[in-house]
MARZA-143184 format. One line per 4 residues: number of its first residue (from 1); their letters; for each residue y, z, x of C-alpha. Coordinates in steps of 0.25 Angstrom, whole numbers, always signed. Last residue first. Example, Ala and Ser with C-alpha at 12.3 -4.5 7.8 and 13.67 -1.06 7.14 Angstrom:
2
2	sa	-4 +29 +55 ~ -18 +31 +49
This chain:
556
556	eava	-283 +143 -61 ~ -278 +157 -56 ~ -263 +159 -54 ~ -259 +161 -40
552	paaq	-249 +173 -39 ~ -235 +168 -36 ~ -229 +167 -22 ~ -221 +179 -17
548	ttpl	-209 +175 -8 ~ -201 +183 +1 ~ -212 +189 +11 ~ -208 +198 +21
544	grkq	-207 +194 +37 ~ -195 +204 +39 ~ -185 +193 +40 ~ -191 +186 +28
540	rmgd	-189 +199 +20 ~ -175 +202 +24 ~ -172 +187 +18 ~ -179 +192 +6
536	ryia	-169 +203 +5 ~ -159 +194 +5 ~ -163 +185 -5 ~ -167 +197 -13
532	kila	-154 +202 -13 ~ -145 +189 -16 ~ -155 +188 -28 ~ -153 +201 -34
528	fgml	-138 +201 -33 ~ -138 +188 -42 ~ -149 +193 -51 ~ -140 +206 -53
524	vmvl	-128 +197 -56 ~ -137 +189 -66 ~ -141 +202 -73 ~ -127 +206 -74
520	sfpl	-124 +191 -81 ~ -137 +194 -90 ~ -129 +207 -97 ~ -115 +198 -101
516	agiv	-124 +186 -105 ~ -128 +190 -117 ~ -112 +192 -122 ~ -109 +179 -118
512	matq	-119 +173 -125 ~ -116 +179 -137 ~ -102 +175 -136 ~ -106 +162 -134
508	iagl	-115 +160 -145 ~ -105 +165 -156 ~ -94 +156 -151 ~ -105 +145 -154
504	ggai	-103 +147 -168 ~ -102 +160 -173 ~ -115 +164 -183 ~ -120 +151 -185
500	ilgg	-119 +147 -169 ~ -124 +160 -165 ~ -137 +160 -175 ~ -140 +145 -172
496	vvls	-139 +148 -157 ~ -147 +161 -157 ~ -157 +155 -168 ~ -160 +142 -158
492	lavg	-162 +151 -147 ~ -170 +159 -155 ~ -180 +148 -161 ~ -181 +142 -145
488	wfii	-185 +157 -141 ~ -194 +158 -153 ~ -201 +144 -151 ~ -204 +148 -136
484	hpra	-209 +161 -140 ~ -219 +157 -149 ~ -223 +145 -141 ~ -229 +155 -131
480	kpge	-223 +153 -116 ~ -228 +144 -105 ~ -226 +149 -92 ~ -214 +152 -83
476	dgaa	-217 +168 -84 ~ -204 +174 -81 ~ -208 +187 -88 ~ -212 +181 -102
472	nitn	-198 +183 -108 ~ -191 +178 -95 ~ -199 +166 -97 ~ -198 +165 -114
468	iili	-183 +164 -111 ~ -184 +153 -100 ~ -192 +144 -109 ~ -183 +146 -120
464	asda	-171 +142 -112 ~ -177 +130 -107 ~ -181 +125 -120 ~ -164 +128 -124
460	stvl	-160 +122 -111 ~ -166 +109 -112 ~ -166 +108 -128 ~ -151 +108 -128
456	ytll	-150 +99 -116 ~ -160 +89 -123 ~ -153 +90 -136 ~ -139 +87 -128
452	lvvv	-144 +75 -121 ~ -149 +70 -134 ~ -134 +73 -142 ~ -128 +67 -129
448	vism	-137 +54 -131 ~ -134 +54 -147 ~ -118 +54 -145 ~ -121 +43 -134
444	lwal	-127 +35 -145 ~ -115 +38 -155 ~ -105 +37 -144 ~ -111 +22 -142
440	tpsl	-109 +19 -156 ~ -95 +24 -159 ~ -90 +16 -146 ~ -88 +27 -133
436	ival	-78 +35 -126 ~ -71 +42 -139 ~ -84 +45 -147 ~ -91 +51 -133
432	mafl	-80 +59 -131 ~ -82 +66 -146 ~ -97 +68 -142 ~ -93 +76 -130
428	qdsq	-83 +84 -138 ~ -93 +88 -150 ~ -96 +101 -145 ~ -84 +106 -141
424	gagv	-77 +101 -155 ~ -70 +87 -153 ~ -54 +87 -154 ~ -53 +87 -138
420	iaga	-62 +75 -138 ~ -57 +66 -149 ~ -42 +71 -145 ~ -37 +58 -143
416	akgs	-50 +54 -135 ~ -43 +41 -128 ~ -30 +49 -125 ~ -31 +49 -110
412	leld	-31 +62 -109 ~ -43 +65 -119 ~ -52 +54 -114 ~ -49 +59 -101
408	iatg	-54 +73 -104 ~ -67 +68 -113 ~ -70 +59 -100 ~ -69 +71 -90
404	gvla	-77 +81 -98 ~ -88 +70 -98 ~ -87 +66 -83 ~ -82 +80 -77
400	fwtf	-89 +88 -86 ~ -101 +82 -82 ~ -100 +80 -68 ~ -97 +95 -67
396	cmia	-109 +99 -76 ~ -117 +90 -64 ~ -109 +96 -53 ~ -114 +111 -58
392	pivl	-127 +106 -60 ~ -129 +103 -46 ~ -121 +114 -40 ~ -127 +126 -46
388	aglv	-142 +125 -48 ~ -146 +114 -38 ~ -138 +121 -28 ~ -143 +134 -32
384	yerv	-158 +129 -32 ~ -157 +122 -19 ~ -151 +133 -11 ~ -162 +143 -16
380	trgk	-172 +133 -13 ~ -181 +126 -23 ~ -195 +130 -26 ~ -194 +135 -41
376	sira	-181 +130 -47 ~ -185 +127 -62 ~ -190 +140 -66 ~ -177 +147 -59
372	lfvg	-168 +136 -65 ~ -174 +141 -80 ~ -174 +156 -76 ~ -158 +153 -73
368	vfpa	-154 +144 -84 ~ -161 +154 -95 ~ -155 +167 -87 ~ -141 +158 -84
364	faiw	-138 +155 -99 ~ -132 +168 -101 ~ -124 +167 -87 ~ -119 +153 -90
360	wawy	-114 +157 -103 ~ -108 +170 -100 ~ -100 +161 -87 ~ -98 +151 -98
356	fisw	-90 +161 -108 ~ -82 +168 -98 ~ -77 +156 -92 ~ -74 +149 -106
352	sgqw	-70 +159 -116 ~ -67 +170 -109 ~ -59 +162 -98 ~ -51 +156 -109
348	tala	-48 +169 -115 ~ -45 +177 -102 ~ -35 +164 -98 ~ -27 +166 -112
344	dgte	-26 +181 -110 ~ -21 +178 -97 ~ -12 +168 -102 ~ -7 +175 -113
340	tgdk	-4 +188 -106 ~ -12 +201 -111 ~ -21 +202 -98 ~ -35 +195 -102
336	pwvt	-45 +193 -90 ~ -43 +180 -83 ~ -56 +181 -73 ~ -55 +172 -60
332	llng	-68 +172 -52 ~ -75 +160 -54 ~ -61 +151 -57 ~ -54 +156 -45
328	pisv	-67 +155 -34 ~ -71 +141 -41 ~ -58 +134 -41 ~ -60 +124 -29
324	lydw	-74 +121 -34 ~ -69 +119 -48 ~ -57 +110 -42 ~ -67 +102 -34
320	mglf	-76 +101 -46 ~ -66 +96 -55 ~ -60 +87 -46 ~ -72 +80 -43
316	laql	-78 +80 -58 ~ -64 +79 -65 ~ -61 +66 -57 ~ -74 +60 -59
312	gfmt	-72 +62 -74 ~ -58 +55 -73 ~ -65 +45 -66 ~ -77 +43 -76
308	sgfv	-69 +44 -89 ~ -82 +42 -96 ~ -90 +30 -101 ~ -98 +26 -89
304	iffa	-97 +40 -81 ~ -97 +46 -95 ~ -112 +40 -97 ~ -118 +41 -83
300	lmff	-114 +56 -88 ~ -120 +56 -99 ~ -133 +48 -94 ~ -134 +59 -82
296	slgm	-135 +69 -95 ~ -146 +61 -100 ~ -154 +62 -88 ~ -152 +77 -87
292	nins	-156 +77 -102 ~ -169 +71 -100 ~ -172 +78 -89 ~ -171 +92 -92
288	lwki	-179 +87 -105 ~ -190 +84 -97 ~ -188 +96 -89 ~ -188 +104 -100
284	gkgv	-199 +97 -109 ~ -209 +98 -99 ~ -209 +106 -85 ~ -201 +117 -92
280	gsla	-211 +119 -103 ~ -215 +112 -115 ~ -213 +123 -126 ~ -199 +124 -122
276	smts	-198 +109 -125 ~ -202 +112 -139 ~ -192 +123 -139 ~ -181 +115 -136
272	agmi	-185 +104 -145 ~ -184 +115 -158 ~ -173 +122 -152 ~ -164 +108 -151
268	vvla	-168 +103 -164 ~ -168 +115 -172 ~ -155 +120 -166 ~ -149 +107 -169
264	vvia	-154 +107 -184 ~ -150 +122 -185 ~ -135 +121 -179 ~ -133 +109 -189
260	ltss	-138 +116 -201 ~ -128 +128 -198 ~ -117 +116 -196 ~ -109 +114 -184
256	sttg	-95 +116 -187 ~ -82 +111 -194 ~ -68 +118 -196 ~ -64 +115 -210
252	daat	-59 +128 -212 ~ -69 +130 -223 ~ -79 +128 -212 ~ -87 +113 -212
248	sylw	-101 +111 -207 ~ -107 +102 -197 ~ -121 +95 -194 ~ -122 +91 -208
244	dgmg	-112 +80 -207 ~ -122 +71 -202 ~ -131 +67 -190 ~ -121 +55 -185
240	iral	-122 +54 -170 ~ -108 +63 -169 ~ -115 +73 -178 ~ -127 +75 -171
236	gsif	-119 +76 -158 ~ -111 +87 -163 ~ -123 +95 -167 ~ -128 +95 -154
232	qevg	-115 +100 -149 ~ -117 +113 -157 ~ -130 +115 -153 ~ -127 +112 -139
228	fglt	-117 +123 -137 ~ -126 +133 -144 ~ -137 +129 -134 ~ -130 +132 -123
224	qavg	-124 +145 -130 ~ -139 +148 -136 ~ -143 +148 -120 ~ -134 +157 -116
220	lvta	-139 +167 -127 ~ -154 +166 -127 ~ -153 +166 -111 ~ -145 +179 -112
216	vvav	-154 +186 -123 ~ -166 +182 -111 ~ -158 +187 -100 ~ -156 +199 -105
212	vdil	-169 +200 -111 ~ -174 +199 -96 ~ -166 +209 -89 ~ -170 +219 -99
208	hglp	-183 +217 -98 ~ -182 +218 -83 ~ -175 +232 -85 ~ -186 +235 -95
204	gsls	-197 +233 -85 ~ -201 +224 -74 ~ -187 +224 -69 ~ -190 +237 -64
200	rgfl	-198 +232 -52 ~ -186 +228 -44 ~ -172 +229 -48 ~ -162 +223 -39
196	ptlg	-171 +214 -31 ~ -180 +211 -45 ~ -166 +207 -52 ~ -172 +191 -53
192	srit	-184 +195 -58 ~ -178 +199 -72 ~ -173 +187 -75 ~ -187 +180 -77
188	lpln	-196 +172 -69 ~ -204 +181 -64 ~ -206 +187 -49 ~ -213 +177 -41
184	rrya	-205 +182 -29 ~ -201 +168 -23 ~ -202 +160 -35 ~ -198 +171 -47
180	fyal	-187 +179 -38 ~ -181 +167 -33 ~ -181 +159 -44 ~ -176 +171 -53
176	slgv	-164 +171 -45 ~ -160 +157 -43 ~ -162 +154 -58 ~ -152 +167 -61
172	iaya	-143 +163 -50 ~ -143 +148 -54 ~ -139 +149 -69 ~ -126 +158 -65
168	awaa	-124 +148 -53 ~ -124 +137 -62 ~ -112 +140 -71 ~ -105 +146 -58
164	lgwh	-106 +133 -53 ~ -99 +123 -62 ~ -99 +123 -78 ~ -88 +134 -80
160	tfsw	-81 +131 -68 ~ -82 +117 -70 ~ -76 +116 -83 ~ -65 +126 -78
156	iyas	-61 +117 -65 ~ -62 +105 -74 ~ -51 +108 -85 ~ -43 +112 -72
152	rvne	-44 +98 -67 ~ -41 +92 -81 ~ -28 +100 -83 ~ -18 +90 -77
148	atsg	-24 +79 -86 ~ -19 +87 -98 ~ -27 +93 -108 ~ -19 +107 -106
144	etlg	-8 +108 -96 ~ -10 +114 -82 ~ -6 +127 -75 ~ -1 +134 -88
140	mits	-11 +147 -85 ~ -18 +142 -99 ~ -19 +128 -94 ~ -25 +131 -80
136	pnea	-35 +142 -86 ~ -41 +130 -96 ~ -37 +122 -108 ~ -35 +107 -113
132	fhym	-44 +101 -101 ~ -52 +114 -102 ~ -58 +112 -116 ~ -60 +97 -113
128	peat	-68 +101 -99 ~ -76 +109 -108 ~ -78 +101 -119 ~ -84 +88 -112
124	aftl	-94 +93 -102 ~ -94 +105 -111 ~ -103 +102 -123 ~ -112 +91 -117
120	mgig	-114 +98 -103 ~ -116 +112 -110 ~ -129 +107 -114 ~ -134 +103 -99
116	igag	-131 +118 -94 ~ -143 +125 -88 ~ -155 +120 -95 ~ -152 +104 -93
112	fmms	-146 +107 -78 ~ -157 +116 -72 ~ -168 +107 -80 ~ -161 +93 -74
108	fwsf	-158 +99 -61 ~ -174 +102 -60 ~ -179 +89 -66 ~ -170 +81 -55
104	nsfe	-172 +90 -43 ~ -187 +89 -47 ~ -194 +102 -52 ~ -205 +111 -48
100	pkdt	-199 +113 -35 ~ -207 +114 -23 ~ -213 +130 -19 ~ -219 +131 -5
96	elgl	-208 +140 +1 ~ -210 +149 -11 ~ -200 +150 -23 ~ -185 +148 -24
92	klrg	-183 +143 -9 ~ -175 +150 +0 ~ -166 +142 +7 ~ -153 +146 +1
88	sapw	-156 +160 +4 ~ -156 +163 +18 ~ -146 +151 +20 ~ -135 +159 +9
84	lalg	-129 +146 +4 ~ -137 +145 -9 ~ -138 +160 -11 ~ -122 +161 -10
80	fcvl	-121 +149 -18 ~ -130 +156 -30 ~ -123 +170 -27 ~ -110 +166 -27
76	lffa	-111 +158 -41 ~ -117 +168 -47 ~ -106 +180 -43 ~ -96 +169 -48
72	mvyv	-102 +171 -60 ~ -102 +186 -61 ~ -87 +187 -58 ~ -83 +178 -70
68	ywyn	-94 +185 -79 ~ -89 +199 -75 ~ -74 +197 -76 ~ -75 +193 -90
64	fsal	-83 +204 -94 ~ -74 +214 -102 ~ -66 +203 -109 ~ -76 +194 -111
60	ifsn	-88 +203 -114 ~ -78 +210 -125 ~ -74 +196 -131 ~ -90 +193 -133
56	msgl	-94 +206 -138 ~ -82 +205 -148 ~ -88 +191 -153 ~ -103 +194 -152
52	aaaa	-99 +205 -162 ~ -89 +196 -170 ~ -101 +184 -171 ~ -113 +193 -173
48	hepf	-105 +200 -185 ~ -102 +186 -191 ~ -116 +182 -190 ~ -122 +191 -195
44	avaw	-136 +187 -199 ~ -138 +174 -190 ~ -130 +180 -179 ~ -136 +195 -179
40	lila	-150 +188 -182 ~ -149 +179 -170 ~ -144 +190 -160 ~ -155 +199 -165
36	gvii	-166 +190 -162 ~ -160 +187 -148 ~ -160 +202 -145 ~ -176 +203 -153
32	kgai	-181 +192 -145 ~ -176 +196 -131 ~ -181 +210 -134 ~ -194 +204 -137
28	tvdk	-196 +196 -124 ~ -192 +206 -115 ~ -199 +217 -119 ~ -212 +208 -122
24	tfgr	-212 +202 -110 ~ -220 +188 -113 ~ -232 +184 -109 ~ -239 +188 -122
20	yfga	-228 +190 -131 ~ -236 +187 -145 ~ -248 +195 -140 ~ -255 +197 -126
16	eaik	-253 +202 -113 ~ -236 +204 -115 ~ -228 +203 -103 ~ -223 +216 -93
12	iplh	-216 +212 -81 ~ -221 +213 -66 ~ -211 +211 -56 ~ -220 +206 -43
8	tlap	-214 +200 -31 ~ -202 +211 -27 ~ -198 +208 -13 ~ -205 +216 -1
4	kitm	-196 +227 +3 ~ -186 +226 +14 ~ -185 +239 +22 ~ -171 +240 +31
């Protein structure tokens, strides 16, 4: 069989002059038009936007539930398969002489902060508490909600949603891009991951379409994350006494974040994010990531000292065992509506939780994947997979066990007296601090949480801005024009604010699930393309053909 040399040149037309100098105009302008149209739709016609998004979301959850479940299992199998496969595991993401740019601590800090850090502060308390009350085991009558016998079931599902599968979605995109960008000197953009399947045709409209899909998915995935963060940031400001203006009360007595509070929060977060993005990965993002990782370890140490440590450690180790045993079943089970009360309840639960999470991680994957590739040059495939899957998953499990376990223990013992359960999702962490600490200490710790949340929000947003511009610039990692950085900072703010005002976090969630669907197909193709590329490179090595391509020397 004839083995052709690997493709090491993928020309992508970029503007040579003018406002879009250095950018692929087809991708950049199309992305701006789609995102701009979404903003105008959500702000000008909020009720129509909410209704239309809801209808599309219901259709996708009913028609593509099998797809979302099975593709996540596929990503996990591909990542671990490539890491364990000797021929691929020892391959370096770069030339043999390349060394990692960042220390292990900085590498992990940036990866964790950009990938999932914000969610820890909201869901480490909220998700175990929710599954403690209801999960598939309680729906099927196997356990009773809000009792000690339901704790292990609660952690199985918490770990399922935030464990290996989540990070596999990120890792497969990053692994694909790093492989082709640093071993074959292809552009660091999404289309490069499909070159083994489509070749040079990706220089044209097909490649532009793939990158546009990635940009839109990134905006919606990051908007979902920022939306949760904004709501919790506002809750934190209220807890530290910033005033009643943060909330508004509807006619039926329900309270929600006020429009003014959302605007102020977004101005603070996105203003800091844009300034950090202007400074680049090696400066602002790196230092912010190290700060928020340090504060994260401080928070964990706090819960070890003041929280329900033994309860949390038991939840951690039993939960990890139960989770690992449950992986084959939980990752491959789909509950379709079957007309029975139990079947319909399971389908509704899975759509609201598992399918939502799988769509969230997929929508977030182009952003985190490009970012992971950007910071992982010089590492082996095996080192990358273990670093990008196992270590962050264990960090998530530790957060959920120590923080969420403390909340569950306080409710089981009666010390919380319903204060944590009765708080809103964004306020449960602050409510727990108020239970276990004196008012003064609770106020001080709330400030720490707000600062930590702000650093996570800024890290995620500024990384997203840089990644969007990297995709728009045909993979150019160099400095970007300030107007384009500012545009995407403002656009992210308007997407988050517009969708929250139009229909709350639910509107962002539905838009994100819709945006994730086309990119999930791109990710599946990336997985097959990566397997094909590594197999073909093995054949090339046997025939003495080159499998890497150094970047051309740049004149001084």
